[in-house]
N, C-alpha and C positions, 0 to 999 in steps of 0.2 A: 553614245550608248555603251553600257557596261556588259561585257559578254557574260559575266557571272549572274546577271539578272535576266538573261535572255532564255526563253524556253524554246528549244529547237523542235521543228516538225519533221526534219530530215527530208525535206522536199525543196527542190530548186525549180524556179520558174524559167531559169535560163536554159537554153538548149545547148549552147556552146561555151567553151572557156578559152578565150583568146587572151584576155588580160583582165586585171582587177578593176580597171576604170569603169567597166560596164556593170560591175557588181556592187550592190548596196552593202552597208555594214552588216545588215541582217543576213544577207546571202553568204557573206564571208563567214559569219558565225555558224551558219548551218553546216558549212564544210568543216570548220574547226571542230564542231561537236561530233561530226561523222568520223573525223580522224581519231578523236578520243575513243569513240566506240570501236573502231577498227583495231586500235592498239590494244584495248582491253581484251578483245576476242583473241588477238594474236598471243598475248601474254598468257591467256587461259588455255591456249592450245585448242580453241574452239573452231570447228570447221565453219567456214562462211562461204558456202558455194552459191553466192548470190548471182554469179554470172554463169552458172551451169548452162551449157548449150549455146553460149554466145562467143563471138569472135571479136577481138580487138586488133585493129590493124595499125602498124607503125609505118610512117612515111618520114624517114630521117634524111635530111640533106647534108648533115654533118655527123661526126662520130660522137659517141657518148659512152661512158662506162657506168656510172652510178645511176643515171636517169634510165637508161635502157634496162639495166638490171632490175631496178625497182618496178618498172612497168611490166616486164616479162614475168618476174617472180610474183608480183602482186596479182596479175591476171590469173596466173596458175593457181595461186592460193584461193582465189575467188571462184575457182572451178571453170574458168573460161579458157579460151585458146588465143594465143598471141601469134600473129603472122607479120612478117616483114615484107613491105611492098617496096620494090625497087624504085628509086627516084633519081632522075637525072635532069639537070638543067638542059642538057643537049636534047633530051626527048621533048621537053617543053618547047624549046626553040624549033624543033623539027616539025612541030604541028600538033602535038598532043593538046587536046582541048580540055580545059579544066572541068567544064560542065559535064562533058561526056565521061571523063574519068571518074568524077565523084558519083555521078548517077549510076554508073555501071558497078562500081565498088559497093555501093549501098545495096544493090540487088544481089550481091553475093552473101547477104546475111550478116554483114559487118555491123556490130553494135556501136562502135565508136572508132574514130580515126584520130590517132595521136601523131602530131607533127613535130618536127624539130628542124630549125634552120630554114623554114619556109617564110618568105618575107611577108610583111604586113599587107601589101597590095594583093598578093595571091591568096592569102588567108581570107581576106575580105570577100574575094570571089568564091572561095570554098563555102564560107558560111552563108552567103546570100542564096545558095542553091541547094545546100546539103540538107537532107532529111535526117541524116545520122549526125550525132554529136561530133563536133570537131574540137579537139583539145590541143592547144598549143603548149608544148613543153618548154620551148625556148626559141626565140628569134631575136632580131636586132632591136626590137621594141619592148618585148615583154617576156618575163620568165615567171608566169603565175604559179606553177607548181612549187617552185622553190620558195616564193614569197609566202604561200600558204603554209608550207612546211616550217618555215622560220617563225611565222606568227604562232603556230601551234607550239613550237618548241619554247618560245618565250612564255606563253600561257602555262604550259606544263611546268616550267622551271620556277616561275615567279608567282603563279597563281592569279595573275591579272594581265590585262592589256591596257585598259584605260588608266592613264596617268603614269604608266611606266616610261622612264626616260631612255630613249634610244639614241646612241651616238654612232653615226656612220662616217667613217674616214677613208680617204684614199681617192680612187678614181670613179668618176660617174659612169656606170655601166648599165646595161638593160636590167641586170639582176638588181642593182641598187634602186633603179627607177621603180620597178615593180614592188619591191619591198617597201619603199618610201610611201607609195600610194596606199598599199595595204595597211601599213602602220598607222597612217593618219586616219584612215577610215575606221580603225579600231580604237581610236582615242589616245594613241600614244603621243608622248612629247618627243619630237624629233629634232635633233641637231645634226647638221651635216658640215663636215670640213673637207674641202677639196681645193687643190691648187688651181690657179687661173689657167684656163686652157684644157682642163681635164674634168670640167663640171658636167652636170646633167643638161639635157636638152631643155630649152626654154619652155616649150609647150608642156613638157612633163612636170616641170616646176610649177607652172601656172595651174595645171590640173590639180596638183597636190595642195597648193595654197588655197584653192577654192574650198577645200575640205577641212582645213585646219591650219594652225600656225606652225611654221617650220623656221628654225633658226639656221641661217647660213653663215659660214665664216671660212677664212683661209687658215685659221689657227686651230690645229687639232686639239690642243690643250683645252681651249675654251669649249669646244664641242663635247669633249669627253668628261669634263668636270661634273662630278656627282651623277654620272650616268649609271643606269642599271644594266644596260647592255652596250657593249662596244662591238661594232660590226664592220668588217671589211670584206672585200671579195677579190677574186682573181683579176689582175689587171689586163691580161690578155690570155687567149686560149687558142691553141694551134698556131701560134706565131711567136717570133722572137721579139723581145722588148728592147728597143734601142737604148743605148747608154744614156742618152740625153733624157729620155723618159724616166729611166731609173733614178737619175739624179733629181729630177723635178719632184718625184714622188717619195723620195727617201725620207723627208721630214714627216711623212704621214704613215710610216711603218709603225705598226702596233707592237710596242715592246713593253717590258715591265715598267719602264719609266712613264710611258703614256698611260698604261693601265692604272698606275698609282693615283691618278687624278680622278678616276671613277670611284664609285662607292666600293667599300671593302668587300661587299657581297656581289659585285658586278661580275657578269659572265662575258666571255669572249665568244663571238660567233663568226663563222666563215663557211660559205656554202660548198667550198671545195670545187675544183682542185686548188690547192694552195702552194705557193712557192715560198718555202721557209727562207727567211732572210730578205725577202723582197717586200711583200705586203704585211708580213707578220714574222716575228722571231720564233724560233723553235720553243723557247721556254714558255711562251705564252700559249701557242696553239697546242702544245703537248702538255701544258700544265693543268693544275687542278681547277682553274676557272674556265677552262675551255669546254664548250658544249658542241663542238663540231661533229663528234661521232653520234651524239643524240640527234643532231640535225640530219646526219646521214641515214640513221635508222628511220627517222620520222618521214623521210621521203617515201619509203615503202608504204607506210600507213596513209600518207597523203594521197598517193596514187590510187590506193584501194578505195578511199573515201570518195574521191572524184568519180571514179568509174561506177561505184555503187549508186551515186546520185544522178549521173548523166547517161550511162550506157543503158541501152534498151535491148 
């Protein structure tokens, strides 16, 4: 389906956002059109106090800078209040009951709960009982907010999604997995180059392949050739990368030479944080073809769109 032939209703049937696997192409389009509307209002300095009188709660099991900032600032711009809920694995192990926790929080008037670093099993428990929307910003399986942000950025920059060639190189991460599934659902042509031992989980590949054709290779040049978008992401976050891993991934570093195989109009994308010299060279990420700061800004509009559609 072509997003440019889709007429949005700005309504979602889904109650939660855990990953894009459960979302149809049409539901993804609804969010992308909402992002577009939020950005237009932002650029026009139009007040959008859609969440006036509501509270958005954050439950983060790990740290974040850009995501947290986008959520807190976005909630504020929508007229809502953002509160931080303390989360501790020790508390959970000490006897905190998920059902009791979620049900009590929802009675505090919380309109949505945004999580980070909460594992798939626990999130499933959350969503099975929660009457308030649960929004997963990032965990070991899915990074849906970033994927939606990146899809919108491509649409904004190229004017299309269907038929756009996307090349993903580097390491298979949860960010890449979510983006791959979203890209295929939007009709993009996806090529992925990763070294042996650093690929995506088999179940995620199988899920994406049921939606469309994906070309896999261990040769980054073959993946990038004639691409409209060249994409890579952080190899590790909050941890040191072993020298052996650096050596294995070095041939997949996005530099000017690799970018030269893409279309002359190709854009480079990276969700950040980026380690210059590791997954990408400075001249590429800081160059004219880089869309990373557009991605960074669009995370704000993405968060606002998701909250507008899901928060009650």
